[in-house]
C-alpha positions as CSV (number, residue, x, y, z in Angstrom):
1,M,95.2,232.4,136.4
2,V,92.7,229.5,136.1
3,K,90.7,228.6,139.2
4,L,90.1,224.9,139.8
5,S,87.8,222.9,142.3
6,M,89.9,221.3,145.2
7,P,89.3,217.8,143.8
8,A,90.5,218.7,140.3
9,G,93.6,220.6,141.7
10,L,94.5,217.8,144.1
11,L,94.3,215.2,141.2
12,L,96.5,217.3,139.0
13,E,99.1,217.5,141.8
14,A,99.0,213.8,142.4
15,A,99.4,213.2,138.8
16,I,102.4,215.7,138.6
17,A,103.9,214.1,141.7
18,G,103.5,210.6,140.0
19,G,105.7,211.8,137.1
20,V,102.7,212.5,134.7
21,D,102.9,216.1,133.6
22,G,102.8,218.6,130.7
23,D,101.6,217.4,127.3
24,H,101.7,213.8,128.4
25,L,99.1,214.6,131.2
26,V,97.0,216.5,128.6
27,D,97.1,213.3,126.4
28,V,96.2,211.0,129.3
29,I,93.1,213.2,130.3
30,R,92.0,213.5,126.8
31,Q,92.1,209.6,126.2
32,K,90.6,209.0,129.8
33,N,93.6,206.7,130.2
34,I,92.9,205.2,133.8
35,S,95.8,202.8,133.5
36,A,98.5,205.7,133.1
37,L,97.3,207.2,136.4
38,R,96.6,204.1,138.5
39,H,99.9,204.4,140.2
40,I,99.2,207.9,141.8
41,G,96.8,206.0,144.3
42,K,93.4,207.5,143.6
43,E,90.4,205.3,143.3
44,E,88.9,204.6,139.8
45,A,85.7,206.6,140.7
46,S,87.8,209.8,141.5
47,L,89.6,209.4,138.2
48,L,86.3,209.0,136.2
49,N,85.0,212.0,137.9
50,F,88.0,213.9,137.1
51,F,87.8,212.8,133.6
52,Q,84.3,214.2,133.3
53,Y,85.2,217.3,134.9
54,A,88.0,217.8,132.6
55,E,85.7,217.0,129.6
56,E,83.4,219.8,130.7
57,H,86.1,222.3,131.5
58,W,88.6,221.3,129.1
59,E,90.3,224.6,128.4
60,D,90.8,225.5,131.9
61,I,92.3,222.1,132.7
62,V,94.8,222.4,129.7
63,R,95.8,226.0,130.9
64,A,96.0,224.8,134.4
65,I,98.5,222.0,133.4
66,H,100.6,224.4,131.3
67,N,100.4,227.7,133.0
68,G,99.3,226.8,136.7
69,Y,96.3,227.3,138.6
70,M,94.7,228.5,141.9
71,F,92.3,226.5,144.0
72,K,88.8,228.2,144.1
73,F,88.5,227.2,147.8
74,I,90.7,224.6,149.8
75,T,89.7,223.0,153.3
76,I,92.3,222.4,156.0
77,R,92.1,218.7,154.9
78,G,92.6,219.6,151.3
79,L,95.7,221.7,152.3
80,Q,97.0,218.6,154.4
81,N,96.4,216.6,151.3
82,L,98.3,219.2,149.0
83,L,101.4,219.1,151.5
84,Q,101.5,215.2,151.4
85,T,101.0,215.0,147.6
86,R,103.1,217.8,146.5
87,F,106.0,217.8,149.0
88,S,105.8,214.3,150.5
89,F,105.2,215.9,154.0
90,K,104.4,213.7,156.8
91,E,102.3,214.9,159.9
92,E,104.3,215.7,162.9
93,E,107.4,215.5,161.2
94,H,106.9,218.3,158.4
95,F,103.6,219.8,159.8
96,K,101.2,220.0,162.7
97,I,97.5,220.2,162.3
98,G,95.0,221.9,164.6
99,D,91.2,222.5,164.1
100,S,91.7,225.6,161.8
101,W,95.5,226.0,161.5
102,L,98.5,224.0,160.2
103,E,102.1,224.7,161.6
104,L,104.5,224.1,158.8
105,G,108.3,223.7,158.2
106,L,108.4,225.5,154.7
107,N,111.4,226.8,152.6
108,E,110.8,229.8,150.4
109,S,110.1,227.8,147.2
110,Q,107.4,225.8,149.0
111,L,105.8,228.8,150.7
112,E,105.8,230.6,147.0
113,F,104.0,227.5,145.6
114,L,101.4,227.4,148.3
115,Q,100.8,231.3,148.0
116,S,100.4,230.9,144.4
117,R,98.0,228.1,144.6
118,I,95.9,228.9,147.7
119,P,93.2,231.5,147.8
120,N,93.4,234.3,150.3
121,Q,91.4,232.4,152.6
122,W,94.6,231.0,154.1
123,A,97.3,233.4,155.7
124,F,100.8,232.1,156.1
125,V,102.3,233.8,159.4
126,K,105.9,233.4,160.2
127,Q,106.7,231.9,163.4
128,E,109.7,232.5,165.6
129,N,111.1,229.9,168.3
130,S,109.2,226.9,166.8
131,P,110.3,223.9,164.9
132,Y,107.6,224.9,162.3
133,N,108.4,228.3,160.8
134,F,105.0,229.1,159.5
135,R,101.4,228.8,160.7
136,A,98.7,228.7,157.9
137,V,95.5,230.0,159.5
138,L,91.9,230.7,158.1
139,A,92.1,234.3,157.6
140,H,88.5,235.1,158.2
141,T,88.6,233.4,161.7
142,H,91.8,234.7,163.0
143,K,93.2,238.0,163.4
144,V,96.5,238.0,161.6
145,V,98.9,240.6,163.2
């Protein structure tokens, strides 16, 4: 599976959530069509940086769009952004964030998506007796039982 930087992966997720995906997204990126992505709420500078990245990593971007990808690394804020972008999650309603963890209310398909995209730096621990059924923890800083 293709590994992408956090900014590239998050921008792809924003485009897909905004209804631009598949071959259409490939064409938008190839043509550097900012106006086709303006509605996703990213700054023009972010889009221009992404287009430059895509030009330098074209085959990886196309494979990521068609076959999926995994983040090379994702921070807690990146994970929060992914949840908000992909699932329209709202803090305190769908997740709670701490210094090095997130408590999440996830269904199976959401959990599978996250596990397919996020590197092993994050572990998803099942929780009982909590409004949030999973806790995402940084695996290297927490002992997961």
